[in-house]
FILOLO-633344 format. One record per residue (C-alpha): residue in one letter; x, y, z. Coordinates in steps of 0.02 Angstrom, whole numbers, plus 32768, in hexadecimal, padded with zeros to 4 digits. Layout:
aXYZ...
***
This chain:
m8847AE31997Cs87A8ADDA99B4r876AADDA9A65p86E7AD799AC6r8636ADBC9ACBq8613ADFD9B7Ag85BCAD759BDCg85B6AD019B46t85F4AC529B24v8636AC679A72l86C8ACCC9A36v869CAD4E99B3g8731AD10994Ed86F7AC5A9950a86E4AC14989Fd8630ABE398CAw8601AC8C9913w8579ACA39890r8515AC0898BBq84B4AC59994Ba84E3AD0F9932v8473ADA69944v848FAE0E98A6y8455AEC39897q842CAF0097E8i845EAFB397C0y8413B0099729p849DB08C971Fr843AB11896CDs83C4B11B9761f842BB0F097FBa848FB18B9829d84C6B22597C6s856AB27797FCd8576B3089781g84C5B34D9773d84A4B32096BDg840BB2BC96F0i8457B21396C3g84A0B19B9741d8558B172972Fl85E7B1089771p8627B18997EFg8574B191982Fi8579B0D6984Ft8621B0E798A5s85D7B16A9918r8551B0EE994Fv85BEB0569970s85A9B06C9A2By84ECB05C9A12l8505AFB899B5r857DAF7B9A3Bd84FFAFA29AC3l8477AF4B9A5Eg84E6AEB19A65v84E5AE7899B0d856AAE01996Fa8572AE4798BFv8536AED0984Dw84F4AEAD979Fl8514AF489737s84A2AF6196A1p84F8AFA59603f856BB0399619y85BEB031956Ep85C0B0BC94EBs8510B0BF94A3a848EB12E9453l8417B0EA94D9a8399B0B49457d8373B02494CDg83B2B05E9574g8467B02F954Ey8444AF839503d8477AFCE945Cv8533AFC49472d85AFB02B940Bd864EAFE9945Dy8654AF5394D1r86FBAF82951En86DDB0349556v866EB0A395C3d85ECB11D9583p8630B1CD95A5r858BB1F995F8f85AFB1729678g8668B199968Et870BB14C9656l8768B0A89666d87C4B0F796F8d871BB119974Af86EDB063972Cd878DB0299780e876EB09D9815m86BDB05A9826l86FAAFA6981Dt8780AFC9989Fa8701B0159915l868CAF8098FFt8719AF049919e8753AF5B99B8a869FAF4E99F7g869FAE9399D5i8629AEA39940k8644AE49989Al861AAE9797F2i85B5AE459767i85A3AEA696C5d8526AE999638i8560AE599590v84F3AE6694F5p8524ADE39473n8487ADDA9406h849FAE8493B4t850CAF1E93AFs84CFAFCF9396n84BFB01792E8r854DB08F9317h85C8B001933Ae8661B00892CAw8637AF5D9282f858BAF93924Bq85C9B0369202a8649AFD1919Fa85BEAF5B9166l8557AFEE9125a85ECB02E90C4a8617AF84907Bp85C0AF2C8FEAk8546AE9C8FEFg859EADF79015s8634AE4B9067p868EAE0A9103e8652AEA6915Er859CAE7C913Fd85B8ADC89172k85C7AE019227y850CAE269222l8473ADD591D5f8453AE2C912Fr83D6ADE990B1d8390AE20900Bg82DEAE5D900Ci824DAE0F8FAEg81D2AE518F2Fp81F8AECB8EA0g82A4AF168EBBg82B3AEC08F64e824CAF4B8FB0e81F2AED9902Bp824AAE9590C6p8289ADE190BDs81FCADA7912Fd816CADEB9195w81C8ADD19239a81A2AE4F92C1s821FAE9E9336a8208AE8293F1f81F8AF3F93FEg8174AF4C9376g817CAF6692BBs81DFAEFF923Fa8278AE9C9277w82CDAECF91D3e8316AF7791A0r834CAFA790F1v83F4AFF890CEa842AB06B9040d8457AFE58FC2g83B2AF8A8FDAq83E3AEFB904Dw838EAEE090F5y83D9AEB6919Fl8386AE56922Dh8364AEAA92D3r82FAAE47934Df82F4AEDE93BFa8304AF989393v8337AFCE92E5e83D5B0149337q8404AF639370p843BAEFA92DAd844BAE409302l84F9ADF492F8n8527AD599292w8574ACE2930Fd85ABAC6C9286n8630ACEE9262r86D4ACC192B7e8709AD7792CAv866BAD99932Fr868FAD0793A3d8745AD3493BBd8722ADEA93DFf86A7ADBF9469l8728AD4C94B6r879DADE394B9t8714AE49950Dl86FBADC59595r87B6ADC795B8f87BEAE8695B6w8741AE979644s877AADFB96A2d882CAE3E96A1r87EBAEDF96F1g87A2AE799780v86EDAE5C974Es86ACADBC97A0g8623AD8C9727f85AEADB59698r84F2ADBF9682v84D2AD8695CFd8446ADE6957Bv83C9AD7B9516a8445ACEB951Dh83CEAC7994BDm83D1ACE3941Ft8486ACEC93E7a848DAC539375k841EAC6292DAr8402ABFF923Al8398AC5B91BAp8359ABE79130d8353AC22907Ce8296AC259085l826AAC7E9126p81D0AC469186t8143ACC091A6m8132AD129251e80A0AC9F9276q8107AC079249l819BAC4892ADq8132AC5E9349a80ECABAE9338m8196AB59932Ep81C7AAF093C4f8259AB139437d82B9AA75940Bg8360AABE93D8s8333AAD79322h82D7AB7E9326p8326ABF892A8t8345AC839327l8323AC4493D8d8378ABC7944Br83D5AB6993C4d8442AADA9400e84D9AB2F93AFv84CEABBB942Eh8522AB4A94ADe85BCAB3B943Fi85D0ABF79455y85C2ABEF9512a8638AB5A951Ee86BEABCC94D6w868EAC529553r869DABD395E0e8751ABAF95ADv8776AC6895C5f871AAC6E966Cn8777ABD696AEs8820AC209680y880DAC979714d8821AC7197CDp879DAC74980Dp873EAC4B976Cr86D0ACD7972Bt8616ACB9973Aa8587ACD796C3v84CAACD496C9a845EACC1962Fe83C4AD269609a8372AC9995A8w82B7ACA3958Bv82A4ABEB9562p8234AB5E959Fa826CAB1B9647h82ADAA769600r8322AAD7958Br836DAB449614a83E3AAC59662r8462AAC895D4y847CAB8395E8a849CAB6796A2s8512AAD4968Da85C7AAD896C7e85FAAAC69610g8594AB5F95E1l856CAC029637g8558ABB196E1q84B2ABFE9717a8410AC3696C4f8389ACAC96FCn82E7AC629739f825FACE29715d81CCAC79974Cl81A6ACDD97E9l8199AD7A977Eq80FEAD2F972Fa80B5ACCE97C1p801FAD0B9825f8032AD2898E0e7FEFAC7C990Ba803AABEE9972e8020AB6898EEa806DABD29865f8107ABFC98CDr8120AB489904d8114AB0A9851v8193AB8A9813i820CAB6698A2a8203AAA99895r8214AAA897D8n82A9AB1B97D5l8306AAC39860d82F3AA2397FBl8336AA799760a83CAAABD97C0a83F1AA0F97FFq83EFA9CF974Bs846DAA529712g84DAAA4D97ADs84C1AB0897BEs845EAB6B983Dt83BDABBE980Dt8399AC78980Cw8306ACD49858v82C8AD77980El8231ADDF9842s8259AE8397E6n82CFAEC0975Fh82E7AF4F96E3d826DAF079663l81D1AEDC96C8v8157AF32973Er8199AF3A97F0h8157AEAD985Da8112AF2398E2t809DAF62985Ar8079AEBA9807y803FAE7298ACg7FC7AF0498C6l7F6EAEE09821p7EFDAE5097EFh7F63ADC5979Fd7F3BADAD96E7p7F6EAD0096A7a7F5FAD4195F4e7FE7ADC4960Df809AAD8D95ECk80D6AE2C9641q806AAE4896D8g802CAEFA96ECr802FAF279633t7F76AF54962Ew7F8AAFC096C8l801DB01A9678l7FB9B03B95DAs7F37B0959646r7FC6B0FD9691g7FA7B0AA9738t7EECB0C79749e7E9BB020971Ap7E90AFAC9772v7EA3B0099816l7F4AAFE5986Cd7F44AFAD9921a7FF0AFF39949d7FF2AFC29A01r7FC3AF0F99DCg8041AF08994Fl80CEAF3E99C2r8097AEC89A4Cr809AAE3799D2a813FAE719987r8192AE719A32a8150ADC29A53a8188AD8299A9t8235ADCD99BEl824EAD7D9A68l821AACD69A1Ce8290ACF19989l8324AD1699FCa8305AC749A5Dl8313AC0799C1p83B0ABAA998Dg83FFABF998F4s8428ACAC98C8a83B1AD3E98DEy83B1ADD29867i8374AE7A98AAy8349AF099836q837BAFB8986Eg82F2B00D98D1e8291AF739903e82E8AF7D99ABl828EB02599C0g81E6AFD69998l81D9B03D98F9h813FB02D988De813CB03D97D0v812CB0F09791a809BB0E49717d806EB19896F1i810AB1D29695p80D7B2559612d80DFB2129562h815BB298952Ca81D5B25E95B3r81D4B1A59587q8275B15B9543d8256B0A19528p8250B078946Dt81BCB0059485f8150B09C94B0a8169B0E79404r816BB04393A4k80D1AFF693F6p8059B088940Ag7FBEB05C946Bs7FFAAFAE949Bd8098AFCC9503v80D4B0649564g8180B01B9581r81EDAFFE9618d8214B0AF9652g81A9B09D96EEv8221B021973Cr82B9B0889708v828FB12C975Ep8328B16C97C0l8330B13C9876p82FEB1B09906w838EB1BE997Ft834DB25299E4a82A1B29A9A08a82D1B34599C3g832EB38B992Ee8306B3A09877s8322B2E69855y830EB2A29907g83CBB290991Cf83E4B2339877g8455B2C1983Cp8474B37D9846g83F1B3A097BFa8355B3589773a834BB29E9746h8340B25B9695l8293B21296BBp8214B2709725q8203B23497D8p815BB2379833e813EB29E98CFw811FB2019937f81D8B1D69924a81F6B24C99B7e8198B1D29A28v8203B13C99F8a82B0B18B99E8a8342B1269A2Bs836FB1AF9AA8g82C6B1A09AFEq82CAB0E39B05s837DB0C89B3Ed835EB0DE9BF8d82AAB09E9BFBp82ABAFE99C3Aa8200AFCB9BEBs8231B0089B3Et8245AF9A9AA7l82FCAFCB9A9As831AAF919B4Dl82C0AEED9B26y8333AECD9A91r83CFAEF69AF5e839EAE869B85a8365ADF89B14i8403ADF89AAAa8474ADFD9B43m8412AD6F9B94r8414AD0B9AF1h84D3AD109AF4r84D6ACD49BA8l845AAC469B85q849EAC0F9ADDc84ADAB539AC9e84A1AAC89A48e8439AAE899ACq83A5AA8099E4l82FAAA969A2Fe8272AA269A76w81BBAA519A62l8156AA559B03d809FAA299B17t8044AAC19B5Dg7F95AA7A9B53h7F5FAB109AEBe7F69AB199A2Ed7F87ABD59A35v801AABC99AAEl80C0AB939A64a8150AB599AD1f81FAAB099AB9s8295AAEC9B20r834CAAF49AF2p83C9AA719B32n83FFAAD99BC8g8350AAEB9C0Fw832FAB939BBDt8275AB949B96c8214AC099B24v8157AC199B2Ft80EFAC859AB9n8037ACA69AD6f7FECACC89A2As7F3BACD19A70d7ED7AD669AAFk7ECAAD219B61p7F4AAD089BEDa7F9DAC5D9BF8d7FF0ABFC9C83l80ADABED9C7Fp810DAB4B9C99a817AAB359D31g821BAB999D33q8268AC419D59v822BACCB9CE6l82C3AD209C9Dl8275AD999C22a81CDADBF9BD4s8194AE2D9B45a810CAE779BB6e80ECAE799C71l809DADDC9CB7d7FEEADF29CFCg7FC9ADFE9DB6e7FBDAD419DC5g8062AD209D6Fr8013ACE79CCDl8051AD0D9C1Ep7FE7AD989BD1a7F9BAD8C9B24e8015AD9B9A92t80AEAD939B02t814DAD2B9B0Ba81AEACFB9BA7w8255ACA79BC2l8268AC339C57q82F5ABCB9CA1r82CAAB219CE6
***
């Protein structure tokens, strides 16, 4: 049974709840550990539902919890309709979902359609079956080239380093655009399509409200007889005809998914992780497709007024084209936390900001941690004032920085081993959360955590921030609660501040957001100040790198 959000204007059960929702991403291995094995689990999440309720989020996005060898943090799935025993059972899942529902929180789960794990029953059957068999047709097997087919079918590289092809015992090769343990599926195979429809119904029937679709742009593939080189592949345009990325046929897949979603009341939602050019994103977000698509532009933008305004304006236009609402993301499980990114010099040449800093194990360039957090608080308050949905990654509400100095022997991300010297992986953003200032794992669990936690976690633990009105946790709680009270139509109007480094806009109900991106105080427009990411100066001006909300 749904219930109204306290102080809000929209019922949690409304079919359009997702359009301006605040969604909290949980990486389950690192959220809360109930049994002391060092790995977070579903009962651990259930034990922290009151924290999520007090934070005020509308929904939780749960990263993969399926049976997995964890070759890629759970994105190598053995069984799409079960729970990894390390995380619990299906009964534990149901108990967690019930607790979230009673707290007025929806649940979105990750689904991984591009590939299975190499332990999946389909792939094991494919290995046991001969070349050309129906079992192999569920994946993308090819003969090798050169004498005896000993060379891979092409020189394509995996996203995690090394070849994108792996040879099996009888000499054929299978495609894996990610880790070798993640063989790509053949979505031209009807059995593959039908089985995923069964999976969508399985979780929807249990009460899941939506799905986050991993690398949604990669499911449909057409591999020509003569494969292009890696250089040729990378030069191909995103026009719907690329052999492996963003093919037009992908939308036929999601149209079938939409039929399943719309068979429920309210319809199930979905959001696409689609790393495609902006003009290609609208089809993923259409009402005939997944319904919403991630906008990652702020993850790559510098902390500058012009850059933020460009990203916001462009993505609101795209959302209007699709009829969807846009999404705003500042941190997630794959990229350096924004409190850290904003404390480092912005490098336009880096696709993933902070990579060079990570390679130095956090020594070069020097991190200005205080400035990074100040900017992060300002950016978050701006994000929460925008129309559309806001995605929060676990721990950002504590102001957590990236953990850069993880010992090499403790690293788990496959990119660390497969790209030596060029990528240390994503472990630094996946370090288990600090719940208390004391304890072997700072309250994460009864024992040690699966990734080492730094000593400075004691200073930012949730327990120490909960009753501190100046803490980042308190700022998030107050901002999310106020956002619900102020929520209105999905529009904004840009305001002229007279300063190129000060960005301001108003929402239809007179809710105004002003962000000072400069290093000097700025005057505020007329209105009652409701909330600010830092204290105003003695003259009532907006400090440098600060956001304020006002009501006219």
